[in-house]
C-alpha positions as CSV (number, residue, x, y, z in Angstrom):
1,M,61.9,45.1,78.6
2,T,58.5,45.3,79.9
3,A,58.1,44.1,83.1
4,A,55.3,40.8,83.1
5,R,51.7,41.6,84.3
6,R,49.8,39.0,86.5
7,P,46.8,37.9,84.7
8,G,43.6,39.3,85.8
9,R,45.6,42.0,88.3
10,R,44.1,45.4,87.1
11,P,47.2,47.9,85.6
12,T,48.7,49.6,87.8
13,I,50.5,53.2,87.1
14,A,53.6,51.9,87.7
15,D,52.8,48.9,85.1
16,I,52.2,51.6,82.6
17,A,56.0,53.2,83.6
18,A,57.4,49.5,82.9
19,H,55.4,49.3,79.6
20,A,56.5,53.1,77.9
21,G,60.0,53.1,79.1
22,V,59.2,55.4,81.6
23,S,58.9,56.6,84.9
24,P,55.7,56.5,87.6
25,T,56.0,60.3,87.8
26,A,55.8,60.9,84.2
27,V,52.8,58.8,83.9
28,S,51.2,60.8,86.6
29,F,52.2,63.8,85.0
30,A,50.5,62.7,81.4
31,L,48.0,61.0,82.9
32,N,47.0,64.2,84.6
33,D,48.0,66.7,81.7
34,R,50.7,68.1,83.5
35,P,53.7,69.7,81.9
36,G,57.3,68.7,82.3
37,I,57.8,65.5,79.5
38,S,58.0,65.8,76.0
39,D,55.4,65.0,73.3
40,R,56.7,62.3,72.5
41,T,56.9,60.7,75.5
42,R,53.2,61.7,76.3
43,D,52.0,60.1,72.9
44,R,54.4,56.9,74.1
45,I,52.5,57.0,77.4
46,L,49.3,56.8,76.5
47,A,50.0,54.1,74.2
48,A,50.8,52.3,77.1
49,V,47.7,53.4,78.7
50,A,45.6,51.6,75.7
51,E,46.9,48.5,75.2
52,L,46.8,47.6,79.1
53,G,43.6,48.5,79.3
54,W,44.0,51.2,82.2
55,R,41.0,53.5,84.1
56,P,41.5,55.6,87.2
57,N,40.6,53.6,90.3
58,V,37.0,55.6,90.8
59,A,37.0,54.4,94.5
60,A,40.2,55.8,94.6
61,R,39.6,58.8,93.1
62,A,37.0,59.6,95.3
63,L,38.6,59.0,98.6
64,G,41.5,61.2,97.8
65,G,38.6,64.1,96.9
66,R,40.1,64.2,93.4
67,R,37.8,66.3,90.9
68,A,38.8,67.6,87.4
69,D,36.1,69.4,88.0
70,T,35.0,69.4,84.4
71,V,31.6,68.1,83.0
72,G,32.1,66.7,79.2
73,L,29.5,66.7,76.5
74,V,30.2,64.9,73.0
75,V,28.2,65.7,70.1
76,A,28.4,63.4,67.1
77,R,26.1,65.4,64.3
78,P,27.3,67.8,61.9
79,A,28.9,70.6,63.1
80,R,27.3,72.2,60.3
81,T,23.4,71.4,61.7
82,L,24.6,72.4,65.2
83,G,25.7,76.3,64.4
84,V,21.8,77.0,64.0
85,E,20.0,75.0,66.0
86,P,18.3,77.0,68.7
87,F,18.0,73.7,70.6
88,F,21.6,72.9,71.0
89,A,22.7,76.3,72.3
90,Q,19.4,77.0,74.7
91,L,20.8,73.6,76.4
92,V,24.3,74.1,76.4
93,S,23.9,77.0,77.8
94,G,21.5,75.8,80.5
95,L,23.8,73.0,81.7
96,Q,27.0,75.9,81.4
97,A,24.8,77.9,83.4
98,R,24.1,75.9,86.4
99,L,27.8,74.3,86.4
100,S,28.9,77.7,86.3
101,A,27.2,78.2,89.9
102,D,29.7,75.5,91.2
103,L,32.7,76.5,89.6
104,V,32.3,73.6,87.5
105,A,33.2,73.5,83.6
106,L,31.7,71.7,80.5
107,Q,33.8,70.5,77.6
108,L,32.4,70.4,74.3
109,L,33.4,68.5,71.6
110,V,32.2,67.6,68.3
111,V,32.9,64.5,66.7
112,E,32.0,62.8,63.6
113,D,30.1,59.7,64.6
114,T,29.7,57.4,67.9
115,A,32.3,55.0,67.3
116,A,34.8,59.0,68.2
117,E,32.3,59.3,70.8
118,L,33.6,56.3,72.4
119,D,37.2,56.7,71.8
120,V,36.8,60.1,73.7
121,Y,35.1,58.6,76.7
122,R,38.0,56.4,76.7
123,R,40.3,58.7,77.0
124,W,38.8,60.9,79.1
125,A,38.4,58.3,81.3
126,A,41.9,57.4,81.5
127,E,43.1,61.0,81.7
128,R,40.8,62.2,84.1
129,R,40.1,64.9,82.0
130,T,36.2,64.8,83.4
131,D,34.2,63.9,86.0
132,G,31.2,63.1,84.6
133,V,29.7,62.6,80.9
134,V,26.1,64.1,79.6
135,V,25.0,61.7,76.4
136,L,23.1,63.0,73.7
137,D,20.6,61.4,71.0
138,L,20.2,58.0,72.7
139,E,20.1,55.4,69.4
140,Q,18.5,52.2,68.9
141,D,20.5,49.5,70.1
142,D,23.1,52.4,71.0
143,P,26.7,50.8,73.3
144,R,27.0,54.2,75.0
145,P,25.5,53.8,77.8
146,D,26.5,50.6,79.1
147,A,30.2,51.4,77.6
148,L,30.8,54.4,80.5
149,V,29.2,52.0,83.1
150,A,32.1,49.8,82.2
151,M,34.6,52.7,82.1
152,G,33.4,53.5,85.3
153,L,32.1,57.3,83.8
154,P,29.6,58.9,85.0
155,A,26.6,59.8,83.3
156,V,23.7,61.8,82.6
157,L,21.4,60.7,79.4
158,V,19.6,62.8,77.9
159,G,16.3,61.5,76.6
160,G,15.4,58.1,75.7
161,D,12.2,56.2,76.0
162,G,10.9,57.1,79.6
163,R,12.5,53.0,81.0
164,P,15.1,52.8,83.8
165,G,18.4,52.2,81.5
166,P,22.3,51.2,82.6
167,V,22.7,55.5,83.2
168,P,20.0,58.1,84.7
169,A,18.2,59.7,82.1
170,V,16.3,63.0,81.9
171,F,13.6,62.4,80.2
172,A,10.6,64.4,78.3
173,D,7.7,62.7,77.0
174,D,7.8,62.8,72.9
175,H,5.2,60.3,72.7
176,A,2.7,62.8,74.6
177,A,3.8,65.8,73.5
178,M,3.4,65.0,69.5
179,T,0.4,63.0,69.9
180,A,-1.2,66.5,71.4
181,L,0.0,68.6,68.0
182,A,-1.5,65.3,66.0
183,E,-5.2,66.2,67.8
184,H,-4.9,70.0,66.8
185,L,-4.5,69.5,63.8
186,A,-7.3,66.8,63.4
187,G,-9.4,68.9,65.5
188,L,-8.9,71.7,62.6
189,G,-10.3,69.1,59.7
190,H,-7.3,68.2,58.3
191,V,-6.7,64.3,56.9
192,R,-3.3,64.5,55.6
193,V,-0.7,65.3,57.5
194,G,3.1,65.3,56.7
195,H,6.3,65.1,58.9
196,V,10.0,66.6,58.8
197,G,11.0,64.4,60.9
198,G,15.1,64.0,62.5
199,I,17.4,61.1,62.5
200,A,16.0,58.1,62.1
201,T,18.1,56.4,64.2
202,Y,17.4,58.7,67.4
203,V,14.8,57.3,70.2
204,H,13.6,60.3,70.3
205,S,12.9,60.4,66.7
206,A,11.3,57.4,66.1
207,R,9.2,58.0,69.2
208,R,7.8,61.5,67.5
209,V,7.1,59.1,64.4
210,A,5.3,56.0,66.5
211,A,2.9,59.3,68.1
212,L,1.9,60.5,64.6
213,Y,1.2,57.0,63.3
214,D,-0.9,56.1,66.2
215,A,-2.7,59.1,66.6
216,A,-3.7,58.6,63.0
217,E,-4.7,55.0,63.3
218,R,-7.3,56.5,65.8
219,L,-8.0,59.3,64.5
220,G,-8.3,58.9,60.7
221,L,-4.9,60.7,59.5
222,E,-3.2,59.6,56.7
223,V,0.7,60.5,58.1
224,T,3.9,60.8,55.4
225,T,7.2,60.9,57.1
226,V,10.6,62.0,55.6
227,P,13.4,61.6,57.7
228,T,16.5,64.1,57.8
229,D,19.9,65.0,59.3
230,F,18.2,68.3,61.0
231,S,19.9,70.6,58.6
232,Q,17.7,73.2,56.7
233,D,19.0,71.7,53.3
234,E,17.5,68.5,54.1
235,A,14.3,69.4,55.6
236,A,13.5,71.9,52.0
237,A,14.4,68.9,50.1
238,A,12.0,67.1,52.5
239,T,9.4,69.8,52.2
240,R,9.8,69.5,48.6
241,A,8.9,65.9,47.9
242,L,6.1,66.3,50.1
243,L,4.3,68.8,47.8
244,A,5.1,66.6,44.7
245,H,3.0,64.0,46.2
246,D,-0.5,63.3,44.1
247,E,-2.7,64.4,47.2
248,R,-0.4,66.9,49.1
249,P,-0.5,67.4,53.0
250,T,-3.1,70.2,54.2
251,A,-1.0,70.4,57.4
252,I,3.0,70.0,58.0
253,V,5.4,68.9,61.1
254,Y,8.8,69.3,61.6
255,D,10.9,68.5,64.2
256,S,13.4,71.2,65.0
257,D,12.9,75.2,64.0
258,V,15.4,75.9,62.0
259,A,13.1,72.8,59.9
260,A,9.8,74.6,60.0
261,L,12.0,78.1,58.7
262,A,13.2,76.2,55.9
263,G,10.1,74.0,55.0
264,T,8.4,77.6,55.3
265,T,9.9,79.1,52.5
266,V,9.9,76.2,50.2
267,L,6.0,77.0,50.5
268,A,6.5,80.4,49.9
269,E,8.1,79.6,46.5
270,A,5.6,76.7,46.0
271,G,3.1,80.0,45.7
272,L,1.1,78.5,48.7
273,G,-0.1,80.6,51.7
274,V,0.9,79.6,55.8
275,P,-2.1,78.1,57.3
276,G,-4.9,79.0,54.0
277,D,-3.2,76.1,51.5
278,V,-0.7,74.5,54.1
279,S,-0.8,75.1,58.0
280,V,2.8,74.3,59.6
281,A,4.1,73.5,63.5
282,S,7.2,72.6,64.5
283,F,8.5,70.7,67.4
284,D,10.1,72.6,69.2
285,D,9.9,76.7,70.0
286,S,12.3,79.0,69.8
287,E,12.3,83.4,68.8
288,L,13.1,81.9,65.6
289,V,9.7,80.6,65.3
290,R,7.5,83.5,67.5
291,L,9.8,85.4,64.9
292,A,8.1,84.3,61.6
293,H,5.6,85.4,59.5
294,P,3.0,84.1,61.0
295,P,4.4,82.9,63.8
296,L,5.1,79.2,64.2
297,T,2.0,76.2,65.8
298,A,5.1,74.7,68.2
299,M,5.2,72.6,70.8
300,T,6.9,74.5,73.7
301,R,10.0,73.7,76.6
302,D,12.1,76.1,78.2
303,T,15.1,74.2,76.7
304,F,17.5,76.6,79.3
305,E,16.3,74.7,82.2
306,L,16.2,71.9,80.7
307,G,19.8,71.9,80.2
308,E,19.6,72.8,84.2
309,L,17.8,70.2,85.2
310,V,20.5,68.0,83.6
311,A,23.4,70.2,85.4
312,Q,22.1,69.4,88.6
313,T,21.3,65.8,87.8
314,V,24.8,65.2,86.7
315,L,26.4,67.1,89.3
316,S,24.9,65.0,91.8
317,V,26.0,61.8,90.6
318,V,29.5,62.4,90.4
319,R,29.0,63.4,93.6
320,G,27.4,60.1,94.9
321,G,24.0,61.2,95.5
322,S,20.5,60.0,94.8
323,V,19.8,60.3,91.8
324,P,16.4,58.4,90.4
325,D,16.6,56.2,86.9
326,V,14.3,58.3,84.9
327,V,14.2,61.7,86.3
328,A,11.0,63.4,84.8
329,A,11.3,66.6,82.6
330,P,8.2,69.2,81.7
331,T,6.1,67.3,78.4
332,P,6.5,70.6,75.6
333,A,2.6,72.1,75.6
334,L,0.8,73.3,72.5
335,T,0.9,76.7,72.5
336,V,-1.0,77.4,69.3
337,R,-0.1,80.6,67.1
338,G,-1.9,82.0,63.0
339,S,0.4,79.0,61.6
340,T,-3.0,76.2,61.8
341,G,-6.2,76.9,60.6
342,A,-9.2,74.9,59.3
343,V,-8.8,73.3,56.4
344,P,-10.6,75.0,53.5
345,G,-14.0,74.2,53.7
346,V,-13.9,72.8,57.0
347,T,-15.3,74.1,59.9
348,A,-13.1,73.2,63.1
Protein backbone atom coordinates (compact mmCIF):
# COMPACT_ATOMS: atom_id res chain seq x y z
CA MET A 1 0.00 0.00 0.00
CA THR A 2 1.27 3.48 -0.83
CA ALA A 3 2.06 5.51 2.27
CA ALA A 4 0.24 8.82 2.69
CA ARG A 5 2.28 11.98 2.31
CA ARG A 6 1.36 15.19 4.12
CA PRO A 7 0.06 17.78 1.60
CA GLY A 8 2.56 20.57 0.85
CA ARG A 9 5.59 18.61 2.12
CA ARG A 10 8.47 18.07 -0.27
CA PRO A 11 8.57 14.37 -1.31
CA THR A 12 11.57 12.40 -0.05
CA ILE A 13 13.37 9.27 -1.18
CA ALA A 14 11.41 7.40 1.50
CA ASP A 15 8.16 8.63 -0.09
CA ILE A 16 9.32 7.39 -3.49
CA ALA A 17 10.30 4.02 -2.01
CA ALA A 18 6.88 3.62 -0.37
CA HIS A 19 5.07 4.73 -3.53
CA ALA A 20 7.00 2.26 -5.71
CA GLY A 21 7.01 -0.56 -3.14
CA VAL A 22 10.80 -0.82 -2.99
CA SER A 23 13.58 -0.04 -0.52
CA PRO A 24 15.18 3.43 -0.20
CA THR A 25 18.45 1.83 -1.34
CA ALA A 26 16.81 0.76 -4.60
CA VAL A 27 15.56 4.32 -5.10
CA SER A 28 19.08 5.65 -4.55
CA PHE A 29 20.45 3.18 -7.11
CA ALA A 30 17.84 4.24 -9.68
CA LEU A 31 18.33 7.99 -9.15
CA ASN A 32 22.10 7.68 -9.43
CA ASP A 33 21.97 5.27 -12.40
CA ARG A 34 23.84 2.55 -10.53
CA PRO A 35 23.66 -1.20 -11.23
CA GLY A 36 22.02 -3.60 -8.80
CA ILE A 37 18.33 -3.32 -9.71
CA SER A 38 16.34 -4.63 -12.66
CA ASP A 39 15.15 -2.45 -15.50
CA ARG A 40 11.57 -3.12 -14.47
CA THR A 41 12.23 -1.91 -10.92
CA ARG A 42 14.12 1.13 -12.20
CA ASP A 43 11.18 2.04 -14.46
CA ARG A 44 8.74 1.69 -11.56
CA ILE A 45 10.87 3.96 -9.39
CA LEU A 46 11.20 6.60 -12.10
CA ALA A 47 7.44 6.50 -12.64
CA ALA A 48 6.98 7.16 -8.91
CA VAL A 49 9.45 10.06 -9.13
CA ALA A 50 7.37 11.61 -11.93
CA GLU A 51 4.06 11.06 -10.12
CA LEU A 52 5.29 12.62 -6.88
CA GLY A 53 7.05 15.51 -8.64
CA TRP A 54 10.30 14.83 -6.79
CA ARG A 55 13.30 17.08 -7.45
CA PRO A 56 16.77 16.87 -5.96
CA ASN A 57 17.43 19.20 -3.05
CA VAL A 58 19.98 21.50 -4.65
CA ALA A 59 21.16 22.95 -1.33
CA ALA A 60 21.70 19.52 0.22
CA ARG A 61 23.47 18.32 -2.89
CA ALA A 62 25.84 21.31 -2.78
CA LEU A 63 26.57 20.72 0.91
CA GLY A 64 27.37 17.10 0.14
CA GLY A 65 29.75 18.17 -2.60
CA ARG A 66 28.20 15.74 -5.07
CA ARG A 67 28.29 16.68 -8.74
CA ALA A 68 27.73 14.72 -11.91
CA ASP A 69 30.68 16.47 -13.62
CA THR A 70 28.46 16.75 -16.69
CA VAL A 71 26.88 19.66 -18.56
CA GLY A 72 23.86 18.93 -20.74
CA LEU A 73 22.95 20.26 -24.19
CA VAL A 74 19.58 19.36 -25.71
CA VAL A 75 18.95 20.53 -29.28
CA ALA A 76 15.43 20.64 -30.70
CA ARG A 77 16.33 20.84 -34.38
CA PRO A 78 16.24 18.31 -37.21
CA ALA A 79 19.35 16.15 -36.81
CA ARG A 80 20.03 16.32 -40.56
CA THR A 81 20.53 20.09 -40.37
CA LEU A 82 23.01 19.82 -37.48
CA GLY A 83 25.20 17.30 -39.27
CA VAL A 84 26.29 19.83 -41.90
CA GLU A 85 26.11 23.07 -39.92
CA PRO A 86 29.60 24.50 -39.20
CA PHE A 87 28.29 26.91 -36.53
CA PHE A 88 26.91 24.10 -34.40
CA ALA A 89 30.02 21.94 -34.80
CA GLN A 90 32.34 24.79 -33.80
CA LEU A 91 30.16 25.79 -30.85
CA VAL A 92 30.10 22.24 -29.49
CA SER A 93 33.87 21.92 -30.03
CA GLY A 94 34.47 25.05 -27.98
CA LEU A 95 32.09 23.89 -25.26
CA GLN A 96 33.76 20.50 -24.96
CA ALA A 97 37.28 21.91 -25.03
CA ARG A 98 36.65 24.23 -22.08
CA LEU A 99 34.64 21.67 -20.11
CA SER A 100 37.27 18.97 -20.67
CA ALA A 101 39.91 21.24 -19.14
CA ASP A 102 37.97 20.82 -15.85
CA LEU A 103 37.26 17.10 -16.48
CA VAL A 104 33.58 17.89 -17.11
CA ALA A 105 31.74 15.98 -19.85
CA LEU A 106 29.23 17.33 -22.35
CA GLN A 107 26.05 15.27 -22.65
CA LEU A 108 24.30 15.95 -25.99
CA LEU A 109 20.81 14.92 -27.06
CA VAL A 110 18.87 15.83 -30.22
CA VAL A 111 15.08 15.81 -29.81
CA GLU A 112 12.05 16.63 -31.96
CA ASP A 113 10.60 19.69 -30.22
CA THR A 114 10.55 21.91 -27.14
CA ALA A 115 8.14 19.63 -25.26
CA ALA A 116 10.56 16.71 -25.64
CA GLU A 117 13.43 18.97 -24.56
CA LEU A 118 11.59 19.90 -21.35
CA ASP A 119 10.95 16.21 -20.64
CA VAL A 120 14.70 15.57 -20.86
CA TYR A 121 15.41 18.42 -18.43
CA ARG A 122 12.89 17.02 -15.93
CA ARG A 123 14.52 13.60 -16.07
CA TRP A 124 18.02 15.00 -15.76
CA ALA A 125 16.98 17.13 -12.78
CA ALA A 126 15.25 14.23 -11.06
CA GLU A 127 18.08 11.78 -11.66
CA ARG A 128 20.94 14.24 -11.09
CA ARG A 129 22.30 13.37 -14.50
CA THR A 130 23.85 16.81 -15.09
CA ASP A 131 25.06 19.77 -13.07
CA GLY A 132 23.66 22.34 -15.50
CA VAL A 133 22.52 22.83 -19.06
CA VAL A 134 23.18 25.06 -22.07
CA VAL A 135 20.05 26.29 -23.85
CA LEU A 136 20.05 27.16 -27.57
CA ASP A 137 17.56 28.81 -29.93
CA LEU A 138 15.42 30.92 -27.58
CA GLU A 139 11.90 31.28 -28.99
CA GLN A 140 9.27 33.97 -28.53
CA ASP A 141 7.48 33.32 -25.19
CA ASP A 142 9.84 30.41 -24.57
CA PRO A 143 8.80 28.26 -21.56
CA ARG A 144 12.24 26.73 -21.01
CA PRO A 145 14.04 29.37 -18.87
CA ASP A 146 11.25 29.61 -16.29
CA ALA A 147 10.82 25.84 -16.26
CA LEU A 148 14.54 25.29 -15.61
CA VAL A 149 14.44 27.73 -12.70
CA ALA A 150 11.44 25.86 -11.26
CA MET A 151 13.33 22.55 -11.60
CA GLY A 152 16.35 23.97 -9.81
CA LEU A 153 18.54 23.03 -12.78
CA PRO A 154 21.30 25.63 -13.41
CA ALA A 155 21.24 26.92 -17.00
CA VAL A 156 22.91 29.34 -19.38
CA LEU A 157 21.23 30.61 -22.54
CA VAL A 158 23.10 31.19 -25.79
CA GLY A 159 21.58 34.22 -27.51
CA GLY A 160 18.41 35.98 -26.44
CA ASP A 161 17.62 39.64 -26.95
CA GLY A 162 20.23 41.21 -24.69
CA ARG A 163 17.84 41.83 -21.80
CA PRO A 164 18.09 40.12 -18.39
CA GLY A 165 15.96 37.00 -18.10
CA PRO A 166 15.32 34.11 -15.72
CA VAL A 167 18.73 32.55 -16.49
CA PRO A 168 22.07 34.13 -17.50
CA ALA A 169 22.63 34.59 -21.23
CA VAL A 170 25.73 34.79 -23.42
CA PHE A 171 24.68 37.38 -25.98
CA ALA A 172 26.10 38.59 -29.29
CA ASP A 173 24.26 41.46 -30.96
CA ASP A 174 22.72 39.98 -34.13
CA HIS A 175 20.85 43.21 -34.81
CA ALA A 176 24.02 45.31 -34.94
CA ALA A 177 25.79 42.71 -37.09
CA MET A 178 22.99 42.51 -39.65
CA THR A 179 22.76 46.30 -39.74
CA ALA A 180 26.44 46.51 -40.70
CA LEU A 181 25.85 44.04 -43.52
CA ALA A 182 22.84 46.00 -44.81
CA GLU A 183 24.87 49.21 -44.79
CA HIS A 184 27.61 47.49 -46.78
CA LEU A 185 25.14 46.42 -49.47
CA ALA A 186 23.49 49.84 -49.58
CA GLY A 187 26.92 51.41 -50.03
CA LEU A 188 27.41 49.25 -53.13
CA GLY A 189 24.20 50.62 -54.62
CA HIS A 190 21.91 47.68 -53.86
CA VAL A 191 18.24 48.49 -53.32
CA ARG A 192 16.47 45.15 -53.77
CA VAL A 193 17.83 42.80 -51.08
CA GLY A 194 16.66 39.23 -50.51
CA HIS A 195 17.07 37.45 -47.21
CA VAL A 196 17.04 33.67 -46.67
CA GLY A 197 16.45 33.44 -42.94
CA GLY A 198 16.14 30.78 -40.28
CA ILE A 199 13.25 29.55 -38.14
CA ALA A 200 10.92 32.51 -37.71
CA THR A 201 10.04 31.79 -34.06
CA TYR A 202 13.68 31.98 -32.93
CA VAL A 203 14.55 35.25 -31.21
CA HIS A 204 17.88 35.61 -33.03
CA SER A 205 16.18 35.03 -36.40
CA ALA A 206 13.59 37.69 -35.60
CA ARG A 207 16.30 40.16 -34.55
CA ARG A 208 18.10 39.72 -37.87
CA VAL A 209 14.90 40.28 -39.83
CA ALA A 210 14.10 43.35 -37.73
CA ALA A 211 17.58 44.73 -38.38
CA LEU A 212 17.13 44.40 -42.14
CA TYR A 213 13.77 46.14 -42.12
CA ASP A 214 15.04 48.88 -39.80
CA ALA A 215 17.93 49.45 -42.21
CA ALA A 216 15.55 49.33 -45.17
CA GLU A 217 13.52 52.20 -43.79
CA ARG A 218 16.63 54.28 -43.14
CA LEU A 219 18.60 53.39 -46.30
CA GLY A 220 15.79 53.08 -48.83
CA LEU A 221 16.12 49.31 -49.34
CA GLU A 222 13.43 46.92 -50.56
CA VAL A 223 13.81 43.77 -48.44
CA THR A 224 12.13 40.41 -49.02
CA THR A 225 12.76 37.71 -46.42
CA VAL A 226 11.98 33.98 -46.67
CA PRO A 227 12.21 31.84 -43.49
CA THR A 228 13.64 28.30 -43.64
CA ASP A 229 14.51 25.42 -41.30
CA PHE A 230 18.26 26.01 -41.91
CA SER A 231 18.48 23.06 -44.33
CA GLN A 232 20.14 23.34 -47.73
CA ASP A 233 16.97 22.13 -49.46
CA GLU A 234 14.82 24.90 -48.03
CA ALA A 235 17.58 27.46 -48.67
CA ALA A 236 17.68 26.43 -52.33
CA ALA A 237 13.88 26.63 -52.58
CA ALA A 238 13.89 30.06 -50.93
CA THR A 239 16.53 31.30 -53.40
CA ARG A 240 14.41 30.12 -56.34
CA ALA A 241 11.41 31.91 -54.84
CA LEU A 242 13.38 35.16 -54.63
CA LEU A 243 14.60 34.83 -58.22
CA ALA A 244 11.01 34.27 -59.40
CA HIS A 245 10.01 37.82 -58.39
CA ASP A 246 9.31 40.22 -61.25
CA GLU A 247 12.20 42.33 -59.99
CA ARG A 248 14.68 39.86 -58.54
CA PRO A 249 17.03 41.02 -55.79
CA THR A 250 20.49 42.23 -56.74
CA ALA A 251 21.84 40.94 -53.39
CA ILE A 252 20.88 38.02 -51.16
CA VAL A 253 21.83 37.59 -47.49
CA TYR A 254 21.83 34.08 -45.98
CA ASP A 255 21.53 33.28 -42.28
CA SER A 256 24.05 30.41 -42.45
CA ASP A 257 26.97 29.23 -44.55
CA VAL A 258 25.23 26.03 -45.66
CA ALA A 259 22.27 28.09 -46.88
CA ALA A 260 24.60 30.49 -48.71
CA LEU A 261 26.34 27.67 -50.58
CA ALA A 262 22.99 26.12 -51.51
CA GLY A 263 21.91 29.52 -52.79
CA THR A 264 25.01 30.12 -54.90
CA THR A 265 24.44 26.72 -56.53
CA VAL A 266 20.93 27.81 -57.50
CA LEU A 267 22.30 31.09 -58.89
CA ALA A 268 24.82 29.18 -61.01
CA GLU A 269 22.10 26.89 -62.32
CA ALA A 270 20.11 29.97 -63.31
CA GLY A 271 23.11 31.35 -65.23
CA LEU A 272 23.60 34.24 -62.80
CA GLY A 273 27.10 35.34 -61.83
CA VAL A 274 28.31 36.23 -58.34
CA PRO A 275 28.72 39.14 -57.81
CA GLY A 276 28.17 40.34 -61.39
CA ASP A 277 24.43 39.61 -61.35
CA VAL A 278 23.70 38.92 -57.70
CA SER A 279 25.84 39.72 -54.67
CA VAL A 280 25.84 37.08 -51.93
CA ALA A 281 26.65 37.38 -48.22
CA SER A 282 26.45 34.92 -45.31
CA PHE A 283 25.83 35.67 -41.68
CA ASP A 284 28.31 33.08 -40.40
CA ASP A 285 31.87 32.69 -41.59
CA SER A 286 33.38 29.21 -41.76
CA GLU A 287 35.92 27.49 -43.98
CA LEU A 288 33.05 26.58 -46.30
CA VAL A 289 32.49 30.15 -47.48
CA ARG A 290 36.19 30.96 -47.59
CA LEU A 291 36.76 28.06 -49.99
CA ALA A 292 33.86 29.00 -52.26
CA HIS A 293 34.48 30.67 -55.61
CA PRO A 294 34.40 33.55 -55.17
CA PRO A 295 34.94 33.55 -51.40
CA LEU A 296 31.82 34.86 -49.69
CA THR A 297 31.43 38.12 -47.82
CA ALA A 298 30.37 37.17 -44.29
CA MET A 299 29.80 38.28 -40.73
CA THR A 300 32.80 36.80 -38.94
CA ARG A 301 33.02 35.51 -35.39
CA ASP A 302 35.10 32.93 -33.57
CA THR A 303 32.41 30.35 -32.84
CA PHE A 304 34.86 28.03 -31.07
CA GLU A 305 35.71 30.90 -28.73
CA LEU A 306 31.99 31.54 -28.21
CA GLY A 307 31.60 27.91 -27.11
CA GLU A 308 34.45 28.32 -24.64
CA LEU A 309 32.81 31.45 -23.20
CA VAL A 310 29.49 29.62 -22.80
CA ALA A 311 31.23 26.71 -21.07
CA GLN A 312 33.06 29.03 -18.67
CA THR A 313 29.79 30.77 -17.86
CA VAL A 314 27.87 27.57 -17.14
CA LEU A 315 30.74 26.27 -14.96
CA SER A 316 30.61 29.50 -12.95
CA VAL A 317 26.84 29.17 -12.52
CA VAL A 318 27.08 25.53 -11.43
CA ARG A 319 29.76 26.40 -8.86
CA GLY A 320 27.76 29.27 -7.41
CA GLY A 321 29.94 32.03 -8.80
CA SER A 322 28.84 35.57 -9.57
CA VAL A 323 27.62 35.71 -13.18
CA PRO A 324 26.07 38.77 -14.91
CA ASP A 325 22.52 38.44 -16.24
CA VAL A 326 23.93 39.11 -19.71
CA VAL A 327 27.48 38.06 -20.65
CA ALA A 328 28.60 40.01 -23.72
CA ALA A 329 30.15 38.05 -26.58
CA PRO A 330 31.90 39.87 -29.46
CA THR A 331 29.56 41.17 -32.16
CA PRO A 332 30.18 39.44 -35.52
CA ALA A 333 32.29 41.72 -37.74
CA LEU A 334 31.91 42.29 -41.47
CA THR A 335 34.52 40.59 -43.65
CA VAL A 336 34.24 41.73 -47.28
CA ARG A 337 35.27 39.26 -49.97
CA GLY A 338 34.68 38.74 -53.65
CA SER A 339 30.99 37.76 -53.51
CA THR A 340 29.67 41.31 -53.04
CA GLY A 341 30.14 44.09 -55.55
CA ALA A 342 28.50 47.18 -56.96
CA VAL A 343 25.22 46.91 -58.82
CA PRO A 344 25.95 46.97 -62.57
CA GLY A 345 25.91 50.56 -63.75
CA VAL A 346 26.27 51.97 -60.24
CA THR A 347 29.51 53.35 -58.84
CA ALA A 348 30.10 52.19 -55.27
